[in-house]
Structures are given as structure tokens and as C-alpha cells.
C-alpha positions as CSV (number, residue, x, y, z in Angstrom):
1,X,100.0,20.0,56.2
2,X,100.0,23.5,54.9
3,X,96.7,25.4,54.4
4,X,94.7,23.7,51.6
5,X,91.5,24.8,49.8
6,X,89.1,22.9,47.7
7,X,87.9,25.2,44.9
8,X,88.1,22.6,42.1
9,X,89.1,18.9,41.9
10,X,92.5,20.1,40.6
11,X,93.3,21.3,44.2
12,X,93.9,17.7,45.2
13,X,96.1,15.0,43.7
14,X,94.6,11.7,42.3
15,X,96.1,9.9,45.4
16,X,94.4,12.4,47.7
17,X,91.1,12.1,45.9
18,X,91.1,8.3,45.9
19,X,91.9,8.3,49.6
20,X,89.0,10.7,50.2
21,X,86.7,8.4,48.4
22,X,87.9,5.4,50.4
23,X,87.5,7.4,53.6
24,X,84.0,8.5,52.6
25,X,83.0,4.9,52.2
26,X,84.5,4.1,55.5
27,X,82.8,7.0,57.3
28,X,79.5,5.9,55.7
29,X,79.9,2.4,57.1
30,X,80.8,3.8,60.5
31,X,77.6,6.0,60.6
32,X,75.4,3.1,59.7
33,X,77.0,1.0,62.4
34,X,76.2,3.8,64.9
35,X,79.9,4.6,65.6
36,X,80.3,7.9,67.4
37,X,83.3,9.7,65.9
38,X,83.8,13.4,66.6
39,X,87.1,14.6,65.2
40,X,85.7,18.2,64.8
41,X,84.4,18.7,68.3
42,X,84.3,22.4,69.1
43,X,85.2,23.2,65.5
44,X,83.0,25.6,63.4
45,X,82.2,25.7,59.7
46,X,81.0,29.0,58.3
47,X,78.6,28.5,55.4
48,X,78.0,31.4,53.0
49,X,75.1,30.9,50.6
50,X,74.5,33.4,47.9
51,X,72.6,30.7,46.0
52,X,69.8,28.7,47.5
53,X,70.3,25.0,48.4
54,X,68.8,21.9,49.9
55,X,71.3,19.1,49.7
56,X,74.4,21.3,50.1
57,X,73.1,22.9,53.3
58,X,71.7,19.8,54.9
59,X,74.8,17.6,54.0
60,X,77.3,20.1,55.4
61,X,75.3,20.9,58.6
62,X,74.6,17.2,59.2
63,X,78.3,16.3,58.6
64,X,79.5,18.9,61.1
65,X,77.0,17.8,63.7
66,X,77.9,14.1,63.3
67,X,81.6,15.1,63.6
68,X,80.8,16.9,66.9
69,X,81.2,20.4,65.5
70,X,78.7,23.0,64.4
71,X,77.9,25.1,61.3
72,X,76.8,28.7,60.9
73,X,74.4,29.4,58.0
74,X,74.9,32.8,56.4
75,X,72.6,33.9,53.6
76,X,73.3,36.9,51.3
77,X,71.1,38.8,53.7
78,X,73.2,37.8,56.7
79,X,76.6,39.0,55.5
80,X,78.2,42.2,54.3
81,X,79.4,40.5,51.1
82,X,76.2,41.6,49.3
83,X,76.3,45.1,50.8
84,X,79.7,46.4,49.5
85,X,82.2,45.0,52.0
86,X,85.3,43.9,50.0
87,X,85.5,40.1,49.8
88,X,89.1,40.4,51.0
89,X,88.0,42.0,54.2
90,X,85.2,39.5,54.8
91,X,87.7,36.6,54.3
92,X,90.1,38.2,56.8
93,X,87.5,38.6,59.5
94,X,85.5,35.3,59.1
95,X,88.6,33.1,58.9
96,X,89.6,34.4,62.3
97,X,86.4,33.1,63.8
98,X,85.7,29.8,62.2
99,X,87.8,26.7,61.3
100,X,86.7,26.4,57.6
101,X,84.5,28.3,55.2
102,X,82.1,26.8,52.7
103,X,80.8,29.1,49.9
104,X,78.0,28.7,47.4
105,X,78.0,31.6,45.0
106,X,77.8,32.8,41.4
107,X,81.2,34.0,40.1
108,X,84.0,31.6,40.6
109,X,86.4,34.6,40.9
110,X,84.7,35.5,44.2
111,X,85.6,32.2,45.9
112,X,89.2,32.5,44.5
113,X,89.6,35.9,46.0
114,X,88.1,34.8,49.3
115,X,90.5,31.9,49.5
116,X,93.5,34.1,48.9
117,X,92.8,36.1,52.0
118,X,91.5,33.3,54.2
119,X,93.4,31.8,57.1
120,X,91.4,28.6,57.0
121,X,90.4,26.1,54.3
122,X,87.8,27.3,51.8
123,X,85.4,24.8,50.1
124,X,83.6,25.5,46.9
125,X,80.0,24.3,47.4
126,X,79.1,25.5,43.9
127,X,79.9,28.4,41.6
128,X,78.8,29.1,38.1
129,X,81.9,27.4,36.8
130,X,82.5,24.3,39.1
131,X,80.8,21.9,41.5
132,X,83.6,19.8,42.9
133,X,81.8,18.5,46.0
134,X,79.2,16.9,43.8
135,X,81.9,15.2,41.7
136,X,83.4,13.7,44.9
137,X,80.0,12.2,45.7
138,X,79.5,11.0,42.1
139,X,82.9,9.3,42.0
140,X,82.2,7.7,45.4
141,X,78.9,6.4,44.1
142,X,80.5,4.9,41.0
143,X,83.2,3.2,43.1
144,X,80.6,1.7,45.4
145,X,78.6,0.2,42.6
146,X,81.1,-0.6,39.9
147,X,84.6,-0.1,41.3
148,X,87.3,2.1,39.7
149,X,86.1,4.5,37.0
150,X,89.6,4.6,35.4
151,X,89.4,3.6,31.7
152,X,85.6,3.8,31.6
153,X,83.4,5.9,29.3
154,X,81.2,8.6,30.8
155,X,78.6,10.5,28.9
156,X,77.3,13.9,29.9
157,X,74.0,14.8,28.2
158,X,72.7,18.4,28.4
159,X,74.1,21.8,29.3
160,X,77.8,22.4,29.4
161,X,77.5,23.9,32.9
162,X,79.4,23.9,36.1
163,X,78.7,20.2,36.6
164,X,80.0,19.4,33.1
165,X,83.1,21.5,33.7
166,X,83.8,19.5,36.9
167,X,83.3,16.2,35.0
168,X,86.0,17.4,32.6
169,X,88.3,17.9,35.5
170,X,87.4,14.5,36.8
171,X,88.0,12.9,33.4
172,X,91.6,14.2,33.3
173,X,92.3,13.3,37.0
174,X,90.5,9.9,37.2
175,X,91.5,8.9,33.7
176,X,88.3,8.2,31.9
177,X,86.8,9.2,28.6
178,X,84.2,11.9,28.7
179,X,81.7,12.4,25.9
180,X,79.7,15.7,26.1
181,X,76.4,15.7,24.2
182,X,74.9,19.2,24.0
183,X,73.2,21.5,21.4
184,X,75.3,24.1,19.7
185,X,75.9,27.2,21.8
186,X,75.7,25.3,25.1
187,X,79.2,23.7,25.2
188,X,81.3,23.6,28.3
189,X,84.3,25.9,28.9
190,X,86.3,26.0,25.6
191,X,89.6,26.2,27.5
192,X,88.9,23.2,29.5
193,X,87.8,21.2,26.5
194,X,91.0,22.2,24.7
195,X,93.2,21.4,27.7
196,X,91.7,17.9,28.1
197,X,91.3,17.1,24.4
198,X,92.8,13.7,25.0
199,X,89.9,12.9,27.4
200,X,86.9,14.9,26.2
201,X,85.0,15.0,22.9
202,X,81.8,16.8,21.9
203,X,79.2,14.5,20.3
204,X,76.0,16.2,19.2
205,X,73.8,13.1,18.9
206,X,72.9,11.9,22.4
207,X,72.3,8.3,21.3
208,X,75.7,8.1,19.7
209,X,77.2,9.7,22.8
210,X,75.5,7.1,25.0
211,X,76.6,4.1,23.0
212,X,78.6,1.8,25.2
213,X,78.9,4.3,28.1
214,X,79.4,3.0,31.6
215,X,77.9,6.1,33.2
216,X,75.4,8.7,31.9
217,X,74.9,11.9,33.8
218,X,72.8,15.0,33.4
219,X,71.6,18.1,35.1
220,X,68.8,20.7,34.7
221,X,68.7,22.6,31.5
222,X,68.4,26.0,33.2
223,X,70.5,26.5,36.3
224,X,70.1,29.1,38.9
225,X,70.3,32.6,37.4
226,X,69.2,31.3,34.0
227,X,65.4,31.3,34.6
228,X,64.8,34.0,32.0
229,X,66.2,31.6,29.4
230,X,63.9,28.8,30.4
231,X,61.6,28.8,27.3
232,X,64.5,29.1,24.9
233,X,66.4,26.3,26.6
234,X,63.4,24.0,26.6
235,X,63.3,24.3,22.9
236,X,67.1,24.0,22.4
237,X,67.5,20.9,24.6
238,X,64.3,18.9,23.7
239,X,66.4,16.2,22.0
240,X,68.7,15.8,25.0
241,X,66.4,14.2,27.5
242,X,67.8,11.1,29.3
243,X,65.2,8.3,29.3
244,X,65.1,4.5,29.1
245,X,65.7,4.6,25.3
246,X,68.9,6.6,25.7
247,X,70.0,4.2,28.4
248,X,69.5,1.3,26.1
249,X,72.4,2.5,24.0
250,X,74.7,2.4,27.0
251,X,76.7,-0.6,28.4
252,X,74.6,-3.3,30.0
253,X,75.9,-2.4,33.4
254,X,75.7,1.4,32.9
255,X,74.6,3.7,35.7
256,X,72.6,6.9,35.6
257,X,73.3,9.9,37.8
258,X,71.7,13.3,38.3
259,X,72.9,15.8,40.9
260,X,69.3,16.9,41.7
261,X,67.0,18.7,41.9
262,X,65.5,17.1,38.7
263,X,62.8,18.5,36.5
264,X,60.9,15.3,35.5
265,X,59.7,15.5,32.0
266,X,62.5,17.8,30.9
267,X,66.1,16.7,31.2
268,X,64.9,13.3,32.5
269,X,61.7,11.4,31.6
270,X,59.1,11.0,34.3
271,X,60.3,7.4,35.1
272,X,64.1,7.9,34.8
273,X,64.9,8.5,38.4
274,X,63.3,5.2,39.3
275,X,64.9,3.3,36.4
276,X,67.0,0.2,37.4
277,X,70.2,2.0,36.2
278,X,69.6,5.1,38.4
279,X,71.7,5.6,41.5
280,X,70.6,9.1,42.2
281,X,69.5,8.5,45.8
282,X,72.8,7.0,46.7
283,X,74.5,9.8,44.9
284,X,72.6,12.4,46.9
285,X,73.3,10.7,50.2
286,X,77.0,10.5,49.4
287,X,77.3,14.3,49.4
288,X,77.2,13.8,53.2
289,X,79.9,11.2,53.4
290,X,82.2,12.6,50.8
291,X,82.1,16.1,52.4
292,X,82.7,14.6,55.8
293,X,85.9,13.0,54.4
294,X,86.8,16.4,52.9
295,X,86.2,18.3,56.1
296,X,88.3,15.8,58.1
297,X,91.1,16.1,55.5
298,X,91.1,19.9,55.4
299,X,90.5,20.8,59.0
300,X,92.3,17.9,60.8
301,X,95.1,17.7,58.2
302,X,94.5,13.9,57.8
């Protein structure tokens, strides 16, 4: 297989994504059975973090360790990326020393430039525009609990951010209807919405958007880098909290997801993460398994 990157969900076909989800479920079962499986023995993952992280760092490091490999953590203080070295040069050098590179950064254009000059697979672990690894985990979680998401209705409530953009990608690829409920001025990428108009619609009223939905998902109202907008966003989004009342409008078997960390009392009510419909802890764990399947696919060409 030729060199492949994973910068958005669109980098893989629906067949490849479905196989990754099936493989993630298989790897999860193997781990729980205590099976030792080390396809990445002596392989190294370089992890570049220009944004802080808990789940992303732990899941990738744990995944590499469980696969017999290792991971090198590089913060913005540990690399020359933040000190003026061209991204192209960093990509050329690092990709000669590791077997894959995972990047968590701000501008999506940075990771695209890095990938163009890398000799090894590059994985988007979050940019301002997309968060495809989280969507892999979300799709795995839905499959585990409810089966195929094809033909279902998904409602995104809150900011039209990187997660929302990746849900738009997912709607097109996995063939489900996506309703986005957000206040004016906080819509997802206009281009994406236009390109996926047959799958995506903006519905301002969150109760109407939730009606009959099979999955409701949300994220924090102010993402990293938007802290100065916190007060304004709290005011703008106050009608867009996901709570048991909102879930009552959804289908009887609806699930609730949140990529975490959550701000209880803001985008979710205090009790929502423990609601019977919530699968957020499975969703968080599945970052590990989905990313292991991705690493195996990209590095081992399987």
C-alpha cells in the first residue's frame, strides 16, 4: 500500500473505515482477553502537541505500548516548529526517524503541509478544523451499541466547531442525516454544509433538532484558543444545553455522546453524563481501540 495519511475522514474510503471499526472492536476484545499482540514492535510514533491533551496523549501512548512499540511526546517547547523552523524541514527530518507522526495543532494547513513533506503516515489528532480520530471512536461506539449508523438521524447541538465539521464528513461517508443546532454566527464551515446539503441541515431550535434523533452529540462551547470569548459564548449558547429534557425528544433508543472534557452545567446538565442514554465513557475508551486499528492500518499496511 502506498503512503497514506489520516488528516480527515475523507482520506479513507467507506470500506476502509468500516473495516477499521470492525478491527477496533476486535482489538478491544483481544485486549480484554489478555491477548499479547505486538505488530508495532520496535516501531516509533512521534507525537507533536501544540495543544494540550489528556485522552489523545494517553490513548496514543497506550496504544503504541500495547502494540509493542513506543511513542515520543513532543510539546511546542520540545520542537523547532514554534521557533521558526519551516514545517517542511521538520517533516523531512522527523519522518526519517520515526514510523508515523501524530500532530495536534491549531491551523489545519499546518498538518497538510507537514504531510506533504513527510515520508511516513501523518495522523490528525485534532486541528481547529477537524477531529477525525474522535469520529472513528464515536462511530465505533454507535456500532457497538446500536449497529450500523447508515440511514439514522444524528443531531449535533452546540458550536459548529472541528467536531461538528468532522460529523459533517461522517454524515456524507457513513450515509446518515445530520441536524446541526447552533445559534446564529456559530455555524460549521459553510463550504462543508453546502457540499453536503443532501445530508446536513441547520435547525436553530434544539428541541426540534433532537426530535426522533438516534444520536445526540455535543462539545464544549468554547474550545482551546477561544477562552477570551467564554462570557459571550455562555450567553449565546444558553439555550443549547443537552439535558434529559432535550433527550426526551429523541428516539426511545437514542444515545448521547460527548468527546470530553465536559463542562457540567454548561453544554451539558450536571446529570447528563450519567444519564441512561449516555455512552461517553465507552466513547472515551474507544479512542484507544480505534486509534490502534488506525496505526496498524497505516504503519503495517493492513
